[in-house]
C-alpha positions in Angstrom: -40.1 88.3 -18.3 -42.0 88.0 -15.1 -42.4 91.2 -13.0 -40.8 91.6 -9.6 -44.1 91.2 -7.8 -44.7 87.9 -9.6 -41.3 86.6 -8.5 -42.0 87.7 -4.9 -45.4 85.8 -5.0 -43.6 82.8 -6.5 -40.9 82.7 -3.8 -43.5 83.1 -1.1 -45.4 80.1 -2.5 -42.2 78.1 -2.6 -41.5 79.0 1.1 -45.0 78.1 2.1 -44.8 74.8 0.4 -41.3 74.0 1.8 -42.2 74.8 5.4 -45.6 73.0 5.3 -43.9 69.8 4.0 -41.4 69.7 6.8 -43.0 71.6 9.7 -45.0 68.6 11.0 -41.9 66.4 11.1 -40.0 69.2 12.8 -42.6 69.8 15.5 -42.7 66.1 16.3 -38.9 66.1 16.7 -38.3 63.8 13.6 -36.0 66.2 11.9 -33.4 68.7 13.3 -33.2 72.4 12.8 -30.5 71.8 10.2 -32.6 69.3 8.2 -35.5 71.8 8.3 -33.4 74.6 6.8 -31.8 72.2 4.3 -35.2 71.1 3.1 -36.5 74.7 2.8 -33.2 75.7 1.0 -33.4 72.9 -1.4 -37.1 73.5 -2.3 -36.8 77.2 -2.6 -33.6 77.4 -4.7 -33.5 74.0 -6.5 -37.0 72.6 -6.6 -40.1 73.3 -8.8 -43.6 73.6 -7.6 -45.0 71.8 -10.6 -44.5 68.6 -12.4 -45.8 67.1 -15.7 -48.3 64.3 -15.7 -49.8 62.4 -18.7 -53.5 61.9 -18.7 -55.5 59.5 -21.0 -59.2 59.0 -20.8 -62.6 60.6 -20.5 -62.9 60.8 -16.7 -61.9 64.4 -16.4 -63.8 65.7 -19.4 -64.9 68.5 -19.9 -62.5 70.1 -17.4 -59.4 68.7 -19.0 -60.6 67.1 -22.2 -61.5 63.7 -23.5 -58.3 63.0 -25.4 -54.9 62.4 -24.1 -53.3 65.4 -22.4 -50.1 66.5 -20.9 -50.9 68.2 -17.6 -48.9 70.7 -15.5 -49.7 69.8 -11.9 -49.0 72.1 -9.0 -47.6 70.3 -6.0 -49.7 70.9 -2.8 -48.7 69.9 0.7 -52.3 69.6 1.9 -55.4 68.8 -0.1 -58.2 71.5 -0.3 -61.3 69.7 1.0 -63.6 72.1 -0.9 -62.6 70.5 -4.3 -63.5 66.9 -3.0 -66.8 65.1 -3.3 -66.8 64.2 0.4 -64.4 64.2 3.4 -64.2 62.5 6.8 -67.5 62.2 8.6 -69.6 62.0 5.5 -71.9 59.0 5.3 -71.6 57.3 1.9 -74.7 55.5 0.5 -74.6 53.5 -2.6 -77.3 53.2 -5.3 -76.6 49.5 -5.2 -78.8 47.9 -2.4 -76.2 45.2 -1.8 -73.7 47.8 -0.6 -73.8 48.9 3.1 -73.6 52.6 3.9 -70.4 53.7 5.6 -68.8 56.8 7.1 -65.6 58.2 5.7 -62.9 57.9 8.4 -60.3 60.5 9.6 -58.1 61.7 6.7 -60.2 59.9 4.0 -62.0 61.5 1.1 -64.2 60.6 -1.8 -63.1 61.7 -5.3 -65.4 61.7 -8.4 -64.6 62.1 -12.1 -65.7 65.4 -13.6 -67.4 63.5 -16.5 -70.9 62.8 -15.2 -71.8 61.0 -18.5 -69.6 58.0 -17.5 -71.0 55.0 -15.7 -69.5 54.4 -12.2 -67.4 51.5 -13.4 -66.0 53.5 -16.3 -65.1 56.6 -14.2 -62.0 55.4 -12.4 -62.8 57.2 -9.2 -63.9 56.4 -5.7 -66.9 54.5 -6.9 -64.5 52.0 -8.4 -61.6 52.0 -5.9 -63.2 53.4 -2.7 -62.0 56.1 -0.3 -58.7 57.8 -0.8 -56.3 58.9 1.9 -56.0 62.7 2.0 -52.2 62.3 1.9 -52.4 60.6 -1.5 -53.7 63.9 -3.0 -50.4 65.6 -4.0 -51.4 68.1 -6.6 -53.9 70.2 -8.6 -53.9 70.4 -12.4 -53.3 74.0 -13.4 -52.6 73.7 -17.2 -53.6 71.2 -19.8 -52.0 70.6 -23.2 -54.1 68.6 -25.6 -52.5 69.5 -28.9 -50.1 72.2 -30.1 -52.9 74.6 -30.7 -55.4 73.4 -28.0 -54.0 74.2 -24.5 -54.5 76.5 -21.6 -55.1 77.0 -17.9 -57.5 74.7 -16.2 -60.5 76.4 -14.6 -60.1 76.0 -10.9 -61.6 78.2 -8.2 -60.9 81.9 -8.5 -58.8 81.7 -5.4 -56.7 78.8 -6.7 -56.3 80.4 -10.1 -55.1 83.6 -8.6 -52.6 81.7 -6.4 -51.4 79.6 -9.4 -50.9 82.6 -11.7 -47.3 83.3 -10.6 -46.4 79.6 -11.0 -47.7 79.5 -14.5 -45.8 82.7 -15.4 -42.5 81.3 -14.0 -42.6 77.5 -14.5 -44.9 77.0 -17.5 -42.9 75.9 -20.6 -45.2 74.8 -23.4 -42.3 73.8 -25.6 -41.1 71.4 -22.9 -44.7 70.1 -22.5 -44.9 69.5 -26.2 -41.6 67.5 -26.2 -43.1 65.2 -23.6 -46.6 65.0 -25.1 -47.8 61.8 -26.7 -51.3 62.0 -28.2 
């Protein structure tokens, strides 16, 4: 059973997430007061801050593992630029002389696979598909299940892991992950 302080941190994270999702729309007049409160109410009392994702491939090794994994992903309203290879304003230069250098535009980022042993075309990252919109980054992996005996939290920054600890304690259900796991 989670402690009261863990539940308080968890509720605070749900409130932060809910308000950050809808605050921009509210400020621009796209949603009413009532819609803002309804969104927050729904997310705080009915929604979860995590979802399951199935991963296959070597791109995220060694962080997640080379074999198929079921991942617990924390929903994030805004991507943390410190975990990205490059963000807007960075000049991107290719090792291939045929490619012209370019600068990442507003709200664009460059993502790279964790596995530096892969060739660029094998990595399934920005070297293959180009810049990514910051709004397309919707989560951070916080737990990886590779097998029934090989699973655990993913090593993120100290700050992120501390912030994610209450979510893991409240929302992590390894049995549910096992039911959905296909190796």
